[in-house]
ZAMARGU-4260 file (C-alpha; in steps of 0.2 Angstrom, whole numbers, plus 5000, padded with zeros to 4 digits):
<rodrens>
0) 5009/4901/5023 | 5021/4915/5021 | 5018/4929/5034 | 5015/4942/5021 | 5003/4931/5010
5) 4985/4939/5011 | 4972/4927/5017 | 4957/4938/5018 | 4952/4953/5008 | 4938/4966/5011
10) 4935/4973/4994 | 4933/4991/4988 | 4915/4997/4989 | 4911/4987/5004 | 4906/4993/5021
15) 4910/4983/5037 | 4905/4987/5055 | 4911/4978/5071 | 4926/4968/5077 | 4939/4960/5066
20) 4951/4947/5073 | 4962/4937/5061 | 4978/4927/5059 | 4990/4930/5045 | 4987/4945/5034
25) 4971/4954/5029 | 4969/4968/5016 | 4956/4981/5017 | 4951/4991/5002 | 4933/4996/5008
30) 4927/5005/5023 | 4929/4997/5041 | 4921/5004/5057 | 4926/4996/5073 | 4940/4987/5081
35) 4954/4977/5073 | 4965/4965/5083 | 4978/4952/5077 | 4997/4948/5079 | 4997/4947/5060
40) 4998/4960/5046 | 4985/4973/5041 | 4986/4981/5024 | 4975/4996/5022 | 4974/5000/5003
45) 4974/5017/4995 | 4955/5020/4994 | 4951/5012/5011 | 4945/5021/5026 | 4946/5013/5043
50) 4938/5021/5058 | 4942/5013/5075 | 4956/5006/5086 | 4969/4995/5079 | 4981/4983/5088
55) 4991/4972/5076 | 5008/4965/5073 | 5012/4975/5057 | 5002/4989/5048 | 5005/4994/5030
60) 4995/5010/5027 | 4992/5017/5010 | 4974/5024/5014 | 4965/5032/5028 | 4964/5028/5047
65) 4955/5038/5060 | 4960/5030/5077 | 4974/5024/5087 | 4986/5011/5081 | 4997/4999/5091
70) 5008/4988/5081 | 5020/4976/5090 | 5032/4975/5076 | 5031/4989/5063 | 5021/5002/5055
75) 5023/5007/5037 | 5015/5024/5031 | 5016/5024/5012 | 5016/5041/5002 | 4997/5041/5001
80) 4994/5036/5019 | 4983/5048/5030 | 4982/5043/5049 | 4973/5054/5062 | 4977/5046/5078
85) 4992/5040/5089 | 5004/5027/5085 | 5014/5015/5097 | 5026/5004/5088 | 5045/4999/5090
90) 5048/5002/5071 | 5041/5016/5059 | 5044/5018/5041 | 5037/5034/5033 | 5037/5038/5015
95) 5038/5057/5009 | 5020/5063/5007 | 5012/5052/5021 | 5002/5062/5034 | 5002/5058/5053
100) 4991/5069/5064 | 4994/5063/5081 | 5007/5057/5093 | 5020/5044/5091 | 5027/5033/5104
105) 5041/5021/5100 | 5046/5006/5110 | 5042/4989/5114 | 5024/4984/5113 | 5016/4969/5121
110) 5010/4957/5107 | 4991/4953/5105 | 4989/4936/5113 | 4976/4923/5107 | 4967/4924/5124
115) 4965/4943/5122 | 4958/4941/5105 | 4946/4927/5111 | 4940/4938/5126 | 4933/4951/5114
</rodrens>
C-alpha cells in the first residue's frame, strides 16, 4: 500500500472519543476527542475538529486541532487550518491563511515505536 493511501476514514457528522492508534494513513472529517498515535499520516479535513494530543509521522491539517502535535516527519498546515497548541516537527509547511496559536519547535523527533503504541 502506498504510504499516502487512506486506509481508514472517520466521516463528517461523527463523534469519536478515546485513543486512536493506526498504521498507514487515516482521514478525520468528523469530531475526535482523545489521543492519536501512529508513525503514519493523519489527515484532518476542513470541517473536522480534533481535541487532544497527537503524535504521528506526518500531519496534514485543513481543519481544527486543539492540542499539542508531535510529528516525526512533517506538518502541513493548509490555508484553512487552525491549530491551537504546540508543534514539534523537523519540517513545517504553512499555506497563507493558516492559523497557529502556540509555539513551534523544529528538530529531530523520536518516532512512535510499535511498543509505545501497544503500551497505551
